[in-house]
C-alpha positions as CSV (number, residue, x, y, z in Angstrom):
1,X,215.5,169.4,-69.0
2,X,219.1,168.9,-70.2
3,X,220.9,172.0,-71.6
4,X,224.3,172.2,-73.2
5,X,227.0,173.0,-70.6
6,X,228.6,175.5,-72.9
7,X,225.6,177.7,-73.0
8,X,225.9,180.8,-70.8
9,X,223.6,181.0,-67.7
10,X,221.3,183.7,-69.2
11,X,220.7,181.6,-72.3
12,X,220.0,178.5,-70.2
13,X,217.5,180.6,-68.2
14,X,215.8,181.7,-71.5
15,X,215.5,178.0,-72.6
16,X,213.9,177.2,-69.3
17,X,211.4,180.1,-69.8
18,X,210.6,178.9,-73.3
19,X,209.8,175.4,-71.9
20,X,207.7,176.9,-69.2
21,X,205.7,179.0,-71.8
22,X,205.6,176.9,-74.9
23,X,202.7,179.0,-76.3
24,X,205.0,182.1,-76.5
25,X,207.6,181.5,-79.3
26,X,208.7,185.2,-79.0
27,X,210.7,184.3,-75.9
28,X,213.3,182.6,-78.1
29,X,214.1,185.7,-80.2
30,X,214.1,188.6,-77.8
31,X,217.5,190.2,-77.0
32,X,218.8,189.6,-73.5
33,X,221.7,191.4,-71.8
34,X,224.0,189.9,-69.2
35,X,221.7,191.3,-66.4
36,X,219.6,188.6,-64.7
37,X,217.2,191.2,-63.4
38,X,216.6,192.6,-66.9
39,X,216.2,189.0,-68.2
40,X,213.4,188.3,-65.7
41,X,211.6,191.5,-66.5
42,X,211.8,191.1,-70.3
43,X,210.9,187.4,-70.3
44,X,207.9,187.9,-68.0
45,X,206.7,190.9,-70.0
46,X,206.9,189.1,-73.3
47,X,205.1,186.1,-71.8
48,X,202.4,188.4,-70.6
49,X,202.5,187.5,-67.0
50,X,203.5,189.1,-63.7
51,X,206.8,188.4,-62.0
52,X,205.2,186.2,-59.3
53,X,203.4,184.1,-62.0
54,X,206.6,183.9,-64.0
55,X,208.5,182.8,-60.9
56,X,206.0,180.1,-60.3
57,X,206.3,178.8,-63.9
58,X,210.1,178.7,-63.7
59,X,209.9,176.9,-60.3
60,X,207.7,174.2,-61.8
61,X,209.9,173.9,-65.0
62,X,213.2,173.6,-63.1
63,X,211.8,171.8,-60.1
64,X,213.2,174.5,-57.8
65,X,210.8,175.3,-54.9
66,X,209.8,178.9,-54.4
67,X,211.2,180.6,-51.4
68,X,208.6,181.4,-48.7
69,X,210.9,183.7,-46.7
70,X,213.9,185.8,-47.6
71,X,214.8,186.5,-44.0
72,X,218.4,185.2,-43.4
73,X,219.6,183.8,-40.1
74,X,223.1,184.7,-38.9
75,X,224.2,181.0,-38.9
76,X,223.3,180.7,-42.6
77,X,225.0,184.0,-43.5
78,X,228.3,182.7,-42.0
79,X,228.5,179.8,-44.4
80,X,228.9,181.7,-47.7
81,X,231.3,184.7,-48.1
82,X,229.4,188.0,-48.4
83,X,231.3,189.0,-51.6
84,X,230.3,185.8,-53.3
85,X,226.7,186.2,-52.2
86,X,226.5,189.7,-53.7
87,X,228.3,188.7,-56.9
88,X,226.2,185.6,-57.6
89,X,222.9,187.1,-56.4
90,X,222.2,184.3,-54.0
91,X,221.2,184.4,-50.3
92,X,221.7,181.7,-47.7
93,X,218.6,182.0,-45.5
94,X,218.6,179.0,-43.1
95,X,220.8,176.2,-41.8
96,X,218.7,173.4,-40.4
97,X,220.1,170.0,-39.4
98,X,223.2,170.6,-41.5
99,X,221.2,171.5,-44.6
100,X,221.8,175.0,-46.0
101,X,218.9,176.7,-47.8
102,X,220.0,179.1,-50.5
103,X,217.7,181.4,-52.5
104,X,218.8,181.9,-56.1
105,X,217.3,183.6,-59.1
106,X,218.8,181.4,-61.8
107,X,218.6,177.6,-61.2
108,X,220.2,177.1,-64.6
109,X,223.6,178.7,-63.5
110,X,226.0,175.7,-63.1
111,X,228.8,177.9,-61.8
112,X,226.5,179.4,-59.1
113,X,225.5,175.9,-58.0
114,X,229.2,174.8,-57.8
115,X,229.9,177.9,-55.7
116,X,227.2,176.9,-53.2
117,X,228.0,173.2,-53.0
118,X,231.7,173.9,-52.6
119,X,230.9,175.7,-49.4
120,X,228.2,173.3,-48.3
121,X,227.6,170.1,-50.1
122,X,224.3,169.5,-48.5
123,X,222.3,172.5,-49.8
124,X,218.7,173.1,-50.8
125,X,218.1,175.5,-53.7
126,X,215.1,177.9,-53.6
127,X,213.8,180.3,-56.2
128,X,212.9,184.0,-55.9
129,X,213.0,187.0,-58.3
130,X,216.4,188.7,-58.5
131,X,215.1,192.1,-57.3
132,X,213.7,190.5,-54.1
133,X,217.0,188.6,-53.5
134,X,219.0,191.8,-54.0
135,X,216.9,193.7,-51.5
136,X,217.1,190.8,-49.0
137,X,220.9,190.7,-49.3
138,X,221.0,194.4,-48.6
139,X,218.9,193.9,-45.5
140,X,220.8,190.8,-44.3
141,X,224.3,192.3,-44.5
142,X,223.3,195.8,-43.4
143,X,222.3,194.6,-39.9
144,X,225.8,194.3,-38.6
145,X,226.7,197.8,-39.7
146,X,223.5,199.1,-38.2
147,X,224.5,197.7,-34.8
148,X,227.3,200.2,-34.5
149,X,225.2,203.1,-35.6
150,X,222.1,202.4,-33.6
151,X,223.3,201.0,-30.3
152,X,226.1,201.1,-27.8
153,X,226.7,197.4,-27.5
154,X,225.7,193.9,-28.6
155,X,224.8,190.9,-26.5
156,X,224.5,187.5,-28.1
157,X,222.4,185.0,-26.1
158,X,222.3,181.3,-26.9
159,X,219.8,179.3,-24.8
160,X,221.6,176.1,-25.8
161,X,224.8,177.4,-24.2
162,X,224.0,179.6,-21.2
163,X,226.4,181.9,-19.5
164,X,229.4,180.1,-18.1
165,X,230.4,179.8,-14.5
166,X,233.4,182.0,-15.0
167,X,231.1,185.0,-15.8
168,X,230.2,187.3,-12.9
169,X,226.9,186.4,-11.2
170,X,225.3,189.7,-12.2
171,X,226.2,189.2,-15.8
172,X,224.6,185.8,-15.8
173,X,221.5,187.2,-14.1
174,X,221.3,190.0,-16.7
175,X,221.6,187.6,-19.6
176,X,219.1,185.2,-18.1
177,X,216.5,188.0,-17.5
178,X,216.9,189.2,-21.1
179,X,216.6,185.6,-22.4
180,X,213.4,185.0,-20.3
181,X,211.8,188.2,-21.6
182,X,212.3,187.0,-25.2
183,X,211.0,183.5,-24.3
184,X,207.9,185.0,-22.8
185,X,207.3,187.3,-25.8
186,X,207.3,190.3,-23.4
187,X,207.5,193.8,-24.7
188,X,209.1,195.4,-21.7
189,X,211.3,194.6,-18.7
190,X,210.9,196.8,-15.6
191,X,213.4,197.1,-12.8
192,X,212.3,199.2,-9.9
193,X,213.2,199.8,-6.2
194,X,211.0,197.8,-3.9
195,X,211.1,197.2,-0.1
196,X,214.8,198.0,0.3
197,X,215.7,196.0,-2.8
198,X,214.5,195.7,-6.3
199,X,211.5,194.2,-8.2
200,X,211.7,192.7,-11.7
201,X,208.6,192.7,-13.8
202,X,207.8,191.9,-17.4
203,X,205.0,193.2,-19.6
204,X,203.4,190.3,-21.5
205,X,200.3,191.0,-23.6
206,X,200.0,194.5,-22.2
207,X,199.9,193.3,-18.5
208,X,202.8,193.5,-16.0
209,X,203.9,190.3,-14.2
210,X,206.3,190.1,-11.3
211,X,209.3,187.9,-12.1
212,X,211.6,188.3,-9.1
213,X,212.6,190.3,-6.0
214,X,216.3,191.1,-5.7
215,X,218.4,192.1,-2.7
216,X,219.6,195.8,-2.9
217,X,223.3,195.0,-3.7
218,X,222.3,192.7,-6.6
219,X,219.7,195.2,-7.9
220,X,222.3,198.0,-7.9
221,X,224.9,195.9,-9.7
222,X,222.3,194.8,-12.3
223,X,221.3,198.4,-12.9
224,X,224.9,199.5,-13.4
225,X,225.7,196.6,-15.7
226,X,222.7,197.4,-18.0
227,X,223.5,201.1,-18.0
228,X,227.2,200.5,-18.8
229,X,226.3,198.3,-21.8
230,X,223.8,200.7,-23.3
231,X,225.9,203.8,-23.5
232,X,224.8,205.4,-20.2
233,X,227.0,206.7,-17.4
234,X,226.7,203.9,-14.8
235,X,227.9,206.2,-12.0
236,X,225.2,208.8,-12.7
237,X,222.0,208.0,-10.8
238,X,220.8,211.6,-10.3
239,X,219.5,212.5,-13.8
240,X,217.4,210.6,-16.3
241,X,219.3,208.8,-19.1
242,X,218.4,207.0,-22.3
243,X,220.4,204.2,-24.0
244,X,220.3,201.5,-26.6
245,X,221.5,197.9,-26.9
246,X,221.3,195.3,-29.6
247,X,220.5,191.7,-28.7
248,X,220.9,188.6,-30.7
249,X,218.9,185.6,-29.6
250,X,219.0,182.5,-31.8
251,X,219.1,184.6,-35.0
252,X,216.4,187.0,-33.8
253,X,217.6,190.6,-33.6
254,X,216.2,192.9,-30.9
255,X,216.7,196.6,-30.6
256,X,216.5,197.5,-26.8
257,X,215.5,201.0,-25.8
258,X,216.5,201.6,-22.2
259,X,215.3,204.4,-19.9
260,X,216.8,205.1,-16.5
261,X,214.9,207.4,-14.1
262,X,215.9,208.5,-10.6
263,X,213.1,207.8,-8.2
264,X,212.5,207.8,-4.4
265,X,214.4,204.7,-3.0
266,X,216.6,204.2,-6.0
267,X,216.7,204.2,-9.8
268,X,214.1,202.7,-12.1
269,X,215.1,201.1,-15.4
270,X,212.6,200.2,-18.2
271,X,213.8,198.2,-21.3
272,X,211.6,198.1,-24.4
273,X,212.2,195.1,-26.7
274,X,211.8,195.8,-30.4
275,X,212.0,192.6,-32.4
276,X,213.7,193.6,-35.7
277,X,212.8,190.2,-37.1
278,X,209.1,191.0,-36.9
279,X,207.0,190.5,-40.0
280,X,204.6,193.4,-40.6
281,X,201.6,191.9,-42.6
282,X,198.0,192.7,-42.2
283,X,197.1,189.1,-42.6
284,X,199.3,188.1,-39.7
285,X,198.3,190.9,-37.3
286,X,195.0,189.3,-36.3
287,X,192.6,191.6,-38.3
288,X,189.3,190.2,-39.5
289,X,188.8,189.8,-43.3
290,X,186.5,192.8,-43.4
291,X,189.0,194.9,-41.5
292,X,191.8,194.0,-43.8
293,X,189.6,194.9,-46.8
294,X,188.8,198.3,-45.2
295,X,192.4,199.1,-44.4
296,X,193.5,198.2,-47.9
297,X,190.8,200.3,-49.3
298,X,192.0,203.3,-47.3
299,X,195.6,202.8,-48.4
300,X,194.7,202.6,-52.1
301,X,193.9,206.3,-52.2
302,X,196.4,208.3,-54.2
303,X,196.1,211.2,-51.8
304,X,194.5,212.3,-48.6
305,X,195.0,211.6,-44.9
306,X,194.5,208.3,-43.0
307,X,194.6,208.6,-39.2
308,X,195.1,205.9,-36.6
309,X,194.0,206.7,-33.1
310,X,194.4,205.0,-29.8
311,X,196.5,205.1,-26.7
312,X,200.2,204.2,-26.5
313,X,200.7,200.4,-26.9
314,X,197.5,199.9,-28.9
315,X,199.3,198.6,-32.0
316,X,199.1,201.7,-34.2
317,X,202.7,201.5,-35.3
318,X,202.4,197.8,-36.2
319,X,199.3,198.5,-38.4
320,X,201.0,201.5,-40.1
321,X,204.1,199.5,-40.9
322,X,202.0,196.7,-42.3
323,X,200.2,199.2,-44.6
324,X,203.5,200.8,-45.7
325,X,204.9,197.3,-46.3
326,X,202.1,196.5,-48.7
327,X,202.5,199.9,-50.5
328,X,206.3,199.6,-50.8
329,X,207.4,199.2,-54.4
330,X,210.3,200.4,-56.6
331,X,208.0,203.0,-58.3
332,X,206.7,204.5,-55.1
333,X,208.7,207.0,-52.9
334,X,207.8,206.4,-49.2
335,X,209.3,208.6,-46.4
336,X,208.5,208.3,-42.7
337,X,209.1,210.9,-40.0
338,X,209.1,209.3,-36.6
339,X,210.1,209.9,-33.0
340,X,211.9,207.5,-32.7
341,X,212.2,205.1,-35.6
342,X,211.3,201.8,-34.0
343,X,211.7,199.3,-36.8
344,X,213.8,199.5,-40.0
345,X,211.7,198.8,-43.1
346,X,213.4,198.0,-46.3
347,X,212.7,200.2,-49.3
348,X,211.6,203.2,-47.1
349,X,213.4,206.3,-46.1
350,X,213.0,206.8,-42.3
351,X,213.8,210.1,-40.6
352,X,214.4,210.2,-36.8
353,X,213.1,213.3,-35.1
354,X,215.8,214.9,-32.9
355,X,214.3,217.9,-31.1
356,X,217.5,218.5,-29.1
357,X,219.3,219.1,-32.5
358,X,216.4,221.2,-33.8
359,X,214.9,218.5,-36.0
360,X,211.3,218.7,-35.0
361,X,208.3,217.0,-36.7
362,X,207.5,220.3,-38.4
363,X,211.0,221.1,-39.7
364,X,211.5,217.5,-40.8
365,X,208.2,217.5,-42.7
366,X,209.0,220.7,-44.5
367,X,212.3,219.2,-45.8
368,X,210.6,215.8,-46.6
369,X,208.1,217.5,-48.8
370,X,211.0,218.7,-51.0
371,X,212.0,215.1,-51.5
372,X,209.2,214.3,-53.9
373,X,207.4,211.7,-51.7
374,X,204.4,209.7,-52.9
375,X,203.5,208.4,-49.4
376,X,204.3,210.1,-46.2
377,X,204.1,208.7,-42.6
378,X,204.1,211.2,-39.8
379,X,204.6,209.6,-36.4
380,X,202.2,211.8,-34.6
381,X,200.2,215.0,-35.1
382,X,200.8,216.7,-31.8
383,X,200.6,220.5,-32.5
384,X,199.0,223.0,-34.9
385,X,202.1,223.4,-37.1
386,X,202.4,219.6,-37.7
387,X,198.7,219.4,-38.4
388,X,198.9,222.2,-40.9
389,X,201.8,220.7,-42.8
390,X,200.1,217.2,-42.8
391,X,196.9,218.5,-44.3
392,X,198.7,220.6,-46.8
393,X,200.6,217.6,-47.9
394,X,197.4,215.5,-48.2
395,X,195.8,218.4,-50.1
396,X,198.6,218.6,-52.6
397,X,198.5,215.0,-53.9
398,X,200.3,213.0,-51.2
399,X,198.9,210.0,-49.3
400,X,199.6,210.8,-45.6
401,X,199.4,208.4,-42.7
402,X,199.6,209.6,-39.1
403,X,198.4,209.0,-35.5
404,X,196.5,210.9,-32.9
405,X,195.5,210.2,-29.3
406,X,191.7,210.1,-29.0
407,X,189.2,207.8,-27.3
408,X,187.4,206.7,-30.5
409,X,187.3,207.4,-34.3
410,X,184.7,210.2,-34.3
411,X,186.5,212.1,-31.5
412,X,189.3,212.7,-34.0
413,X,187.3,215.3,-35.9
414,X,186.8,217.8,-33.1
415,X,190.4,217.2,-32.0
416,X,191.6,218.2,-35.5
417,X,189.4,221.2,-35.5
418,X,190.9,222.2,-32.1
419,X,194.3,222.0,-33.7
420,X,193.3,224.7,-36.2
421,X,192.5,222.6,-39.2
422,X,190.0,224.4,-41.5
423,X,186.7,222.5,-41.7
424,X,186.7,222.6,-45.6
425,X,190.3,221.2,-45.7
426,X,189.4,218.5,-43.2
427,X,186.3,217.5,-45.2
428,X,188.3,217.4,-48.5
429,X,191.4,215.5,-47.3
430,X,190.2,213.1,-44.6
431,X,190.2,209.6,-46.2
432,X,189.6,207.5,-43.1
433,X,190.0,207.1,-39.4
434,X,190.9,203.9,-37.6
435,X,190.6,203.6,-33.9
436,X,192.4,200.6,-32.5
437,X,192.9,198.7,-29.3
438,X,194.6,195.4,-28.4
439,X,192.6,192.6,-26.6
440,X,194.2,189.6,-25.0
441,X,193.3,186.2,-26.6
442,X,191.9,183.5,-24.5
443,X,194.5,180.7,-23.9
444,X,193.4,177.8,-26.0
445,X,194.9,175.3,-23.6
446,X,192.8,176.3,-20.6
447,X,189.8,178.3,-21.6
448,X,186.6,177.1,-19.9
449,X,183.3,176.5,-21.7
450,X,180.5,178.6,-20.2
451,X,177.4,176.6,-19.1
452,X,174.1,177.8,-20.3
453,X,172.6,177.7,-16.8
454,X,175.6,179.2,-14.9
455,X,176.8,182.4,-16.6
456,X,178.5,185.1,-14.6
457,X,176.7,188.5,-14.3
458,X,178.6,190.1,-17.1
459,X,178.2,187.1,-19.4
460,X,174.5,187.0,-18.7
461,X,174.3,190.7,-19.5
462,X,176.1,190.2,-22.8
463,X,173.6,187.4,-23.7
464,X,170.7,189.7,-22.8
465,X,172.0,192.4,-25.2
466,X,173.2,190.3,-28.1
467,X,171.1,187.1,-27.5
468,X,174.4,185.1,-27.7
469,X,176.0,183.5,-24.7
470,X,179.8,183.8,-24.7
471,X,181.3,180.4,-25.4
472,X,184.4,180.7,-23.1
473,X,185.9,182.4,-20.2
474,X,189.5,182.7,-18.9
475,X,191.0,180.1,-16.5
476,X,194.8,179.9,-16.3
477,X,197.5,177.3,-16.8
478,X,201.3,177.0,-17.0
479,X,201.2,177.7,-20.8
480,X,199.8,181.2,-20.2
481,X,201.4,182.0,-16.9
482,X,198.1,181.4,-15.1
483,X,196.6,184.5,-16.6
484,X,194.0,182.8,-18.9
485,X,195.3,184.7,-21.9
486,X,198.0,184.1,-24.5
487,X,198.7,186.7,-27.3
488,X,196.7,189.7,-28.4
489,X,194.7,190.8,-31.5
490,X,193.4,194.2,-32.6
491,X,189.8,195.4,-32.3
492,X,189.0,198.4,-34.5
493,X,186.6,201.1,-35.4
494,X,187.0,202.2,-39.1
495,X,185.3,205.2,-40.5
496,X,185.4,206.1,-44.2
497,X,183.6,209.5,-44.1
498,X,180.4,209.5,-46.2
499,X,179.3,212.6,-48.1
500,X,176.9,213.5,-45.3
501,X,179.7,213.6,-42.7
502,X,181.9,215.7,-45.0
503,X,179.1,218.1,-45.5
504,X,178.5,218.4,-41.8
505,X,182.2,219.1,-41.2
506,X,182.2,221.8,-43.8
507,X,179.3,223.5,-42.2
508,X,181.0,223.3,-38.8
509,X,177.9,221.6,-37.5
510,X,179.6,219.8,-34.6
511,X,176.5,219.0,-32.7
512,X,174.7,217.7,-35.8
513,X,177.4,215.1,-36.7
514,X,178.3,214.2,-33.1
515,X,174.7,213.2,-32.6
516,X,175.1,210.5,-35.2
517,X,172.5,211.3,-37.9
518,X,174.8,211.1,-40.9
519,X,174.6,207.4,-41.7
520,X,177.4,206.2,-39.4
521,X,175.3,203.8,-37.5
522,X,176.3,200.9,-39.8
523,X,180.0,201.4,-39.0
524,X,181.5,199.0,-36.6
525,X,182.5,200.3,-33.2
526,X,185.3,199.1,-31.0
527,X,182.6,197.4,-28.9
528,X,181.1,195.7,-31.9
529,X,184.5,194.4,-33.0
530,X,185.2,193.1,-29.5
531,X,181.7,191.5,-29.3
532,X,182.3,189.5,-32.5
533,X,185.6,188.2,-31.1
534,X,183.7,187.3,-27.8
535,X,181.1,185.3,-29.8
536,X,183.9,183.6,-31.7
537,X,185.6,182.5,-28.5
538,X,188.7,184.6,-29.0
539,X,188.3,186.7,-25.9
540,X,186.1,187.2,-22.8
541,X,183.6,189.8,-21.7
542,X,185.9,190.7,-18.8
543,X,188.7,191.5,-21.2
544,X,186.5,193.6,-23.5
545,X,185.4,195.7,-20.5
546,X,189.0,196.0,-19.3
547,X,190.1,197.4,-22.6
548,X,187.1,199.5,-23.6
549,X,185.6,200.4,-20.3
550,X,181.9,201.4,-19.8
551,X,181.7,202.4,-23.5
552,X,181.6,198.7,-24.3
553,X,178.1,198.4,-22.9
554,X,176.8,201.7,-24.1
555,X,177.9,201.1,-27.7
556,X,176.4,197.6,-27.8
557,X,173.2,199.0,-26.4
558,X,173.1,201.4,-29.3
559,X,173.9,198.8,-31.9
560,X,171.4,196.2,-30.6
561,X,168.8,198.9,-29.7
562,X,168.4,197.7,-26.1
563,X,168.8,199.4,-22.8
564,X,172.2,199.9,-21.3
565,X,172.7,197.0,-18.8
566,X,172.8,198.1,-15.2
567,X,176.1,196.6,-14.6
568,X,179.4,198.4,-14.3
569,X,182.3,196.1,-13.8
570,X,185.5,197.2,-12.1
571,X,188.5,195.1,-13.1
572,X,190.5,194.3,-10.0
573,X,194.0,192.9,-9.6
574,X,192.3,189.6,-8.8
575,X,190.7,189.6,-12.2
576,X,187.3,189.6,-10.5
577,X,184.4,191.9,-11.3
578,X,181.4,193.0,-9.4
579,X,178.1,194.8,-10.3
580,X,177.3,198.3,-9.2
581,X,175.4,198.5,-5.9
582,X,172.4,200.4,-4.6
583,X,171.9,201.0,-0.9
584,X,168.3,201.0,0.3
585,X,167.9,202.9,3.6
586,X,164.4,202.0,4.9
587,X,162.5,200.1,7.5
588,X,162.3,196.7,5.8
589,X,159.1,195.2,4.7
590,X,157.3,194.7,1.4
591,X,158.1,198.1,-0.2
592,X,161.9,197.6,0.3
593,X,161.7,194.0,-0.9
594,X,159.9,194.9,-4.2
595,X,162.4,197.7,-5.0
596,X,165.3,195.4,-4.2
597,X,163.9,192.6,-6.4
598,X,163.5,195.0,-9.3
599,X,167.1,196.3,-8.9
600,X,168.5,192.8,-8.8
601,X,166.6,192.0,-12.0
602,X,168.4,195.0,-13.5
603,X,171.8,193.5,-12.5
604,X,172.4,195.8,-9.5
605,X,173.8,194.5,-6.2
606,X,171.5,195.5,-3.4
607,X,172.5,196.5,0.1
608,X,170.0,197.4,2.9
609,X,170.1,199.3,6.1
610,X,167.5,200.3,8.7
611,X,169.4,203.2,10.2
612,X,171.7,205.9,8.9
613,X,174.5,204.5,11.1
614,X,174.1,201.1,9.6
615,X,174.0,202.7,6.1
616,X,177.3,204.4,6.9
617,X,178.8,201.0,7.7
618,X,177.5,199.6,4.4
619,X,179.1,202.5,2.5
620,X,182.4,202.0,4.2
621,X,182.4,198.3,3.4
622,X,181.2,198.4,-0.3
623,X,182.9,200.8,-2.6
624,X,180.8,199.6,-5.6
625,X,177.7,201.4,-4.3
626,X,176.6,204.1,-6.8
627,X,173.3,205.2,-5.5
628,X,171.3,205.5,-2.3
629,X,167.6,205.2,-1.9
630,X,166.0,206.5,1.3
631,X,162.5,205.1,1.9
632,X,161.0,207.3,4.5
633,X,158.8,205.7,7.2
634,X,155.1,206.6,6.7
635,X,154.5,206.5,10.4
636,X,156.8,209.5,11.3
637,X,155.7,213.1,11.3
638,X,157.1,215.7,8.9
639,X,159.2,217.2,11.7
640,X,160.6,213.7,12.6
641,X,161.4,213.0,8.9
642,X,163.3,216.3,8.5
643,X,165.4,215.4,11.6
644,X,165.9,211.9,10.2
645,X,167.3,213.2,6.9
646,X,169.4,215.7,8.8
647,X,171.1,212.8,10.7
648,X,171.4,210.7,7.5
649,X,173.2,213.6,5.9
650,X,175.7,213.6,8.9
651,X,176.3,209.9,8.6
652,X,176.7,209.8,4.8
653,X,178.0,213.2,3.9
654,X,181.5,211.9,3.0
655,X,180.3,209.5,0.4
656,X,179.1,212.1,-2.1
657,X,176.8,209.7,-3.8
658,X,173.5,210.7,-5.4
659,X,170.3,209.9,-3.5
660,X,166.6,209.5,-4.1
661,X,164.1,210.3,-1.3
662,X,160.8,208.3,-1.3
663,X,158.2,210.4,0.6
664,X,155.1,209.1,2.4
665,X,151.9,209.6,0.4
666,X,149.8,212.7,0.8
667,X,152.5,214.7,2.5
668,X,152.3,217.8,0.2
669,X,154.4,220.0,2.5
670,X,157.2,217.5,3.3
671,X,159.3,218.2,0.2
672,X,159.3,221.9,0.9
673,X,160.3,221.3,4.5
674,X,163.2,219.1,3.4
675,X,164.4,221.7,0.9
676,X,164.1,224.4,3.6
677,X,166.4,222.3,5.8
678,X,169.0,222.0,3.0
679,X,168.0,218.9,1.1
680,X,168.4,219.0,-2.7
681,X,168.1,215.3,-3.6
682,X,165.1,214.5,-5.9
683,X,161.9,213.3,-4.2
684,X,159.2,210.9,-5.3
685,X,156.0,210.5,-3.4
686,X,154.8,207.0,-2.8
687,X,153.3,204.9,-4.1
688,X,156.2,204.5,-6.6
689,X,156.7,201.9,-9.3
690,X,159.9,200.0,-8.7
691,X,160.8,200.5,-12.3
692,X,160.9,204.3,-11.7
693,X,163.4,203.7,-8.9
694,X,165.6,201.6,-11.2
695,X,165.5,204.5,-13.7
696,X,167.1,206.8,-11.1
697,X,169.7,204.2,-10.3
698,X,170.6,204.0,-14.0
699,X,171.0,207.7,-14.2
700,X,173.3,207.6,-11.2
701,X,175.3,204.9,-12.9
702,X,175.6,207.0,-16.0
703,X,176.6,210.0,-13.9
704,X,173.6,211.9,-15.1
705,X,172.2,212.6,-11.6
706,X,173.2,216.0,-10.3
707,X,172.4,215.8,-6.7
708,X,175.0,214.4,-4.2
709,X,173.9,212.9,-1.0
710,X,176.0,215.4,0.8
711,X,173.3,217.9,0.1
712,X,170.3,215.7,0.5
C-alpha cells in the first residue's frame, strides 16, 4: 500500500485502517486529533471491533507482525535514547544476533521508522496498541529508578564474562553462587554454620540441596560481603538484620530479600530470589483447564471475598497476582496491601505494610478504602481487626482477595468464625475458597514407566483405590539434579459455596456442614487434583503423599467410596517409603500365620516375636510399627497369662503403642483378671476372624484406638 509522503502519520494510519476495513466507509470521514491513542480508539470503535481485533487487521494490512511480548531487555533499551522512545511511542524490546526488535503503534510513520533505522539499520518492526506500548515504556524505564528505592546495591552478572581474576576470591565466589542459583531456578540460597565452617544449600522446587561446604574463613568473608552489599552492618553479627539487593542476570531482574540471623556456631544467611521478570498468567502457572475456569469465575464477581489458603511457599501469591493481572484495566482501580510487596505489577497501586512505622494491615486498609478501590488485595487476614475490615469491604461492593493459613478449603470457615466474623456476613460475602499446594513434576528425561506386574506398595494401593496404575515413577538424572523431578505445578481444592452451605453457616451449624451433607462431595479435593496429575504422568504417588500427607489416602477413599488403604508412607531423606507395621507377639503356628497373611493383604508390614524380650528388640529396630497384637497361649493358666502380660508391659512400656489382646477361648474370668492387674487394652476372645484383627490395626493407624500398650 503506497501512500503520499506528504500525508501526516495519523492520516496515513487512517488510510491503512480504511484498507483493512473496506466495508466501513465511515472511517474516512471521522475527525481525528494528533493523538495516536485517540486515533486507535476512534477507528476501532467506528469499525465496530475491539482493540485486539483492530490491531490484528492493521498488522495484516501493513505486514507488520504483532508483538508477542512487551518486556524489554536492558541491551535493547540501550540502543535507542529514552527521550526518543517516549516521544515517538516506540519500545525496543530485544536485540538478537544484531537485529533490534522495536514495537511501534503506527507502522505508517516514516519519521519514526527513520529514527529507528538511524540508530540501528537492522531493525524488525512489531505492532502493538499505543496504550500497551505506553505502559510497557513506563515499566521498562522505571526499573532503574526502582533499584535505588528498593535495594541497597546492584550486581550485574554476565555468564559469558565471568568475574575476572583481579577480583577478590570471595567476590568471585559470591557472584558464582548467585549465578548458579539463577541457573538452577532456585527460590532461596541458604548459608549456615556447619562443622566448624559453612554449608551452602539451595531450594529448588521446594526442596533443599547441598551445594558446597566452605572453610570457616571463607564462610565468614562471604557472609560479610553479602551483608555489606545489601545495606546491613557487616560488623554486626549479634542481632538479626534484613537487607535487599538487586541482581541483573542476562536481562532478568531479581529482587533479593536477605535475612541474617545469629545462631549457635555462627550467623545464618538466607537469600530469597524474586524474579521481577516473571510473567503472572493463569495459563502459564500449570493449572488445569477446569481450575482456570473456576478461578476466572470467582474473579468475575463484582463484590465479595475470595480466599486462598495454604502454607508458606504454596504459590498463593503467584495465583493472586495472575488473577489481578487479568483484572487489571484502565477502568478498574486495584490496590494491594502486602507485607512485603514481592513483585511490582503495572497498573496497580501496591502498599507496603510497615508495622515499625505504625502502618499495619488494619490501618493501611482503612486508608485504602477511602481511595475508591474496585478490587482490593489483602496480603493476609491474620487478626480480628483485619478480618472485620476485609468483610466490611466485601460487603460494601468491593471485590476482595486475601490469604489464610488452613489445611484445606473447608477449614477456612471455622477459622474465620474464630476470628469473630459474623455467620450471616460470612455467608453473604464469601465468594470462594481456593486451597493450593505445589507438587513437583516428574523429570521427563528420566521418569521410569511402571510395569503392571511390579508396582511398589504405594502404587499398588493407588491402583486398588482408583483402578488406574500410575504410569511413571521418579528416577534421577543430571538434568534434574538426580532428584527425579523438574519444576512444579499447583494442585487445588476450589469451593464455590452453594446455597446449602451458606444456609448452614448462617445457622451456625458447624457440625452439620463439617460432616459434608451440603452437596460438596462433587467438589475436587487436593487429593483428587493430585490423583489426576498422577494418572496423567505429571507426578508420582510418593510426591502426592509428601505434599498432602495421610489426607491423600483418606480423601481418595471418600471420593472412590473404598476403604482407606492400610498403608502410611513416611517420606525419608532417601526418598524411600515403607508401609506401617504390625507386631504379632505370639507362639507361632497357624493362628499367627493366618493373621499375618490377612494383615499383609491389607498392605501392612508384619513383624513377629515369640517372647516379650524379642518383641522389645523388634520395636527398637522398626519405628514404622503402629500396632501390637498379643496372641495369648491357650495352654497357659489364667495366672500364668496375667504374669505374662505383666512382663510384656515391662518390656514394651516405653513404646506407647496401642495393643490388642487375643484371649484363649472359654476363659470368661481372664479379662477381668487382666483388668484387675492394670491392663486396659481391648480384648477379643478366640476364635477371632483375621479381618477383625485388621480392623483394629486400621483404627490404630487412624489414631482412633485409645489404649496405649503402656497400660495393657
